[in-house]
C-alpha positions in Angstrom: 19.2 -38.3 -16.4 15.8 -39.6 -16.9 12.8 -37.3 -16.1 11.5 -40.0 -14.0 14.2 -39.2 -11.3 13.7 -35.4 -11.3 11.4 -33.7 -8.9 8.5 -31.9 -10.7 7.6 -28.4 -9.3 5.0 -29.0 -6.8 2.7 -25.9 -7.3 0.8 -26.5 -4.0 4.0 -26.7 -2.2 5.2 -23.2 -3.4 1.8 -21.7 -2.9 1.8 -23.0 0.7 5.0 -20.9 1.2 3.4 -17.7 0.0 5.5 -14.7 1.2 4.2 -12.3 3.8 2.4 -9.1 2.5 4.9 -6.3 3.1 4.0 -4.1 6.0 4.9 -0.3 5.3 7.6 1.1 7.7 5.4 4.3 8.0 3.0 5.0 10.7 -0.3 3.5 10.0 -2.7 6.6 10.1 -6.3 5.7 9.4 -9.5 7.6 9.0 -12.6 6.5 10.6 -13.7 4.7 7.4 -10.2 3.2 7.0 -10.4 1.6 10.3 -13.8 0.3 9.6 -12.3 -1.2 6.4 -9.6 -2.8 8.3 -11.8 -4.3 10.9 -14.0 -5.8 7.9 -10.8 -7.1 6.3 -9.5 -8.6 9.6 -13.0 -10.3 10.0 -12.7 -11.8 6.5 -9.4 -12.9 7.1 -10.5 -14.8 10.2 -13.4 -16.3 8.5 -11.2 -17.4 5.7 -8.7 -18.9 8.3 -11.6 -20.5 10.1 -13.1 -22.0 6.8 -9.5 -23.4 5.8 -8.9 -25.1 9.1 -12.8 -26.6 9.0 -12.0 -27.9 5.5 -10.2 -30.8 7.3 -7.7 -32.1 4.8 -5.0 -29.1 4.9 -2.6 -31.3 3.1 -5.0 -31.3 0.1 -5.7 -27.5 -0.1 -2.4 -26.0 1.3 -2.9 -22.8 -0.9 -6.2 -21.8 0.9 -4.7 -22.3 4.3 -1.3 -20.4 3.4 -3.3 -17.6 1.9 -5.7 -17.3 4.9 -2.9 -17.5 7.2 -0.8 -14.7 5.4 -3.9 -12.4 5.2 -4.7 -12.9 8.9 -1.1 -12.1 10.0 -1.2 -9.0 7.8 -4.6 -7.6 8.7 -4.1 -8.3 12.4 -0.7 -6.3 12.2 -2.3 -3.5 10.5 -5.4 -3.4 12.8 -2.8 -3.4 15.8 -0.7 -0.7 14.6 -3.7 1.5 13.1 -3.7 5.1 14.6 -7.0 6.6 14.2 -6.9 10.4 12.9 -10.5 11.9 13.4 -12.0 14.2 10.7 -10.9 17.7 11.1 -13.7 20.1 11.6 -13.6 23.1 9.1 -10.0 22.5 7.8 -8.1 25.6 6.7 -5.0 23.7 5.5 -4.3 20.5 3.8 -3.9 17.7 6.3 -4.6 13.9 6.8 -8.2 13.0 5.9 -9.2 16.1 4.0 -10.1 16.4 0.4 -7.9 18.8 -1.4 -8.8 20.4 -5.0 -6.0 21.8 -6.8 -5.6 23.2 -10.2 -2.7 22.2 -12.6 -0.8 24.7 -14.8 -2.8 23.5 -17.9 -6.0 24.5 -16.2 -7.2 20.7 -15.2 -8.8 20.6 -11.6 -8.1 17.4 -9.5 -9.5 16.4 -6.2 -8.0 13.8 -3.8 -8.6 12.8 -0.3 -5.5 12.2 1.8 -5.8 9.0 3.5 -3.9 5.9 5.0 -1.8 3.6 3.0 -4.4 0.7 3.0 -7.2 3.1 2.1 -5.5 4.8 -0.8 -7.0 4.3 -4.3 -6.2 7.2 -6.7 -8.8 5.7 -9.2 -11.5 6.3 -6.5 -10.1 9.7 -5.5 -7.8 9.0 -2.6 -4.2 9.2 -2.2 -1.9 7.9 0.6 -0.5 10.6 2.9 3.1 9.4 2.0 2.6 9.9 -1.7 4.8 12.7 -3.1 1.5 14.6 -4.1 0.2 14.5 -0.8 3.4 15.4 0.8 3.8 18.5 -1.4 0.3 19.5 -0.5 0.5 19.0 3.1 0.0 22.2 5.1 -1.0 24.3 2.1 -3.8 26.6 2.2 -6.5 27.9 -0.4 -4.4 30.0 -2.9 -1.0 28.4 -2.0 1.1 26.7 -4.8 2.9 23.5 -4.4 5.6 21.8 -6.7 4.7 18.3 -7.6 6.6 15.9 -9.6 4.9 17.0 -13.0 4.9 20.7 -12.3 3.2 23.2 -10.0 -0.5 23.2 -8.7 -2.4 25.7 -6.8 -4.8 24.8 -3.9 -8.4 25.8 -4.8 -10.5 24.1 -2.3 -10.2 22.3 1.1 -13.0 20.1 2.5 
């Protein structure tokens, strides 16, 4: 068969059918900062959607409209399901929203703040409350030990 009669892949069409961003089945706990970040992301998604609509010829740039629509659906759903967890005053045990410092068996100390899934960024010092590390530390107090996937840690500070 001649290539003249085969349909070439239409990259715009593929992009226009972007799959939805997966939404976690876990409760959407957020810190006050996380809620503000969701509000900012939702506002940006609304602006991108409006800009894509205003661009006029959606047929020409279906990618921008598909991306804007997908992001708007995601952030609207995440904002609607957000459950604000206020900061704990003088926490004595590891809980959502606190910063916990722990010492590993080799003497290294690490510190992470336990936050919602959308806020989590280990490179910036935060982990999701559903992460195995956070789950192992929840409810622990200073001096307690916890078993994590790579060994045992001791809680040395809670803020």
